[in-house]
N, C-alpha and C positions, 0 to 999 in steps of 0.2 A: 504494500500500500504506500502510495506517495502522498506526502503532505506538502502542500503548496503554501509558502509563507509570503504574504504581501508586505510591501514597504509602505507604511502609512504616511510617510513624509511627503510634503508637497514638492513638485518639480519646479514650481515657480517661486522666486524669491520676492517677498513683499518689499516694496519701497519703504524706507525708513522716513518717518515724518518727524516734525519737531513739536515739542510740547507748546501749548498756547501760553502766552505770558499770563502770570498771575494777576488777578484783580487786586488793586490796592484797597478797595472798599466795595461793599455791596449797595451803598446808598443809591437809590434810583435805578438800579440794574434790573434786568429781566433774567430770571433763572428758569431753565427748562429741565424737566425731569423726563427721562425715558424709562418707562416700566417694561419689564419683560412680559407683562400680562398676567403674571401669577397674582393671586389674591392678596398675598402678604405685602405687596408694594403699595397698594392704594392708600391704606391707612397711614403707613409710614411716611409716604411722600406728602400726604395732606398735612400731617402734623409738622413735618420738617418745613414745608412751604410756609405754614403759619408762623413758625418760629423765625424764619428768615425775614418775613415781613415785619413782625413785631420787634425783634431784637437787633436786626441788622439793616433795616431800611430798604429792603428789596421792594421794588415798586410793582413787579408783576411776576407771578409764578405760573408756568405753563406745564401741564402734564400731558404727555403723549404715551400711548400704549401700543407696543408692537403687536402686529397681527398674529405672530407666531413666536413663542418664547425661545425657540431654538434657532431661529433664523435672524439674520441681520435686520436692522430697522428698515422699514419701507423707504423708498426714494423720497416720498413727500415729507417724511420726518427728517431725513438727512438734509434735504433742501431748506427746511425751516430752521435748522440749527444755526445757520449763519446769522440769523436775526436775534439770537439770544446772546447775552453777555457771559453766561456760564451754563454748563450742562452737567447734570448728575444722572448717571445711568445706574440702574440697580436691578437686582434679582430678588425674588422672594418666594417662599413657599408657604 
């Protein structure tokens, strides 16, 4: 009997990006949350968003939920990110 072993590594090399510059303050900023769609993220992000508004002066909090928790964010969400000052992405069960 022959056992076939597959190589799980990618043949493509991903381009390296640079980290976004840190915000000096949250006053008047828009913060976007990207949820993986699992139930645990909704309450957490709601609470965190309220804290950011009350304690750090965030002006707007936006929550977007991915259509599939195991897939990348939809193109519409990715395009919207450029209008946010900060992004927090999270998973939850």
